N, C-alpha and C positions, 0 to 999 in steps of 0.2 A: 469593679463591676465584672461579672462573667458572663459571658453569652454561650448560650447553650442552644444546639440545635438538635431537632428531632431526626429521627432518619430521614424522612421526606426531604426535609430543607437539605441536610448534609449530601444526599443523593443529587439535589438539583445543584447545588453549588460544586460539587467534584464534576459533574458533568458538564456545567458551564465553563468552570477552568478548562477542562480537555477540550471542549470546542474552540475556546479560544488558543489554546496551545496549538491545536490542529489548524486553525486558521493561520498563525504565525508561521507554521511548518511550510505551509503550502505557499504563504506570500513569500519567504525566504528561496524557495524554487522559483520564483518568478510569477509565479499565478496570481491574476487579478482575482482578489477575493472579496472586492466590493458589491457585487449582487448575490454572494452566498448566504443561505439563510442565517437569521439570527443565532447568535451563540448562546444567549442566556436562556436559561432552563427554570421555570417558575416552579415553585412548588405543588404539587397537587395538579398541576396542569396537564402532565403526561403528554408533552408535545416537544419532548427532545427531539433537535435536529441533528443527533450526531452521525447517524447514519448518511444525511443529506450533505452534511459539510465534508465528510469522509469522500463520498461518493464523488461530490462535485470537484474535489481536488485530484481525485484518481481520473476522472473524466478529463480534465485540464491536462494531464500530465500523459497521458495513455488514451488516444484518440480511439485505437480501436478496443474499447470498454464492454466488457460482458460481466453482468452479476447472473450468479446462481443461487437460488435457494431450495427449501424443500418441495417447491412447486416440480422442481426439475429435477427430483431424486435421482432418476436413472443416470442422466447426463452428470450430475453432482458426484456421485459416487464413483463412475468411470473415470473422470478427470483427476479426482481425488486421488484414485489407485494409480493410476498413470503418471501422475507427478510426486510420487512416493510421499505423500503426505499422510499422517499417523492414523486419523480417524475424519470421520463425514463431519465437516463444518456447518454452522448454522445458516452463514452465506459464503460463496465462493466468488472471486472477482477476478477474472481473466483479462489480463492487462497487457497491450501491445502497442508498440510504435515503432515508426523506421529502424531506430537504433538497435532496440532490441532484437527485432527481426533480423538486421544484419549480422548482429552476435551470433543469433542461434543458426543462420545460415552457415556462417564460416566456423562455426565449433568453437569460437572463442568465449561463449556464455559460461563453459565450462571452468572457467578462472574466477567466475563469481559463486560458484556453489560452496567454497569454504567459509567466505564472508555472508552468505547466506544463512548458513547452518549456525551461525553464531548470534544472530538476530532473534530476540525474544522479549516478551514484555514480563513485566512484574505486575500489572494492574491489568493487562488483555491479554486472553489468550488467542494467539494466532499461530500460523504457520505460512511459511513462505518456499515457493520452489519456482523451478522453470520447467515448461512444459514445450516441447518441441514444437507443438502447434498452434498453441494460445499464447505462448510468450510467458510473461511474469504472473504465477499463481499466489493469491493472497486469499488465505482460509481464516475467517473469522468465527469463533466458535461460540461466544457469549455476545450477548447485547450488553456493552459496557461503556469504558471510556477507550476512545480509540486515539487519542494522542501517540501513544508507541507503536501501533501500528502503522499511523504516517510517519512517523519518527524512522521506523523501519524502512518503509518506500521511498523515503527521500534519502536514506542511505545508498539503498539500491541504486535508485536513479541518477545519484552522483556517480557510483561506481561504473553504471552503464555508460553514462557520460564521459567519462575519463578513458575506459576502455576503447569505444567507439573512436574518440579521437585519436588514440594510438593506433588503432586499426587502420584509421583514414589516412593517417600519416605514412605508413607502410604502402598503403594501396596507392595514394596519391605520387609517392614518390619512388614506387617500384624499386628496380635494383639497385638505386643511389642507396638506400638506407639498409638493405639488405646484404651489401659489400662491405658496408662499414663495421 
């Protein structure tokens, strides 16, 4: 027996799988996803929760969270240009926490620019950059499946954590480590 899906069913299936993967990514980073929106998308319901799941995870990881869209067009375009993002996105997420801020303040964030430039999605069109004032910038260009963007944020979050631990080790131990 062959199972065929019409376009609407296929989209609902793809979005549901993406939502599930996004929840898994957030869970693996230690985020409690029990109160997150339902991941299943029903055909014809137009009730997809992709943005809500993505944003809930971003807010959990980055307490200084801000989302800009076309309603904030001037600010959106300004930050996009300042962050060296190629074009104006549909949504722009400004993500910051104590660790990102410390790396920005010390200039160590530059060590993450090369790994950041290698992150892209096959199914999701997004860009990531660092902004001196706002921290990590995530630009989403189209409403889509977002697990690839979540995966990229997870990678950068882990790299930030690792670099922060290195910086704190040098700071905490002062001249001891520098002399070795």
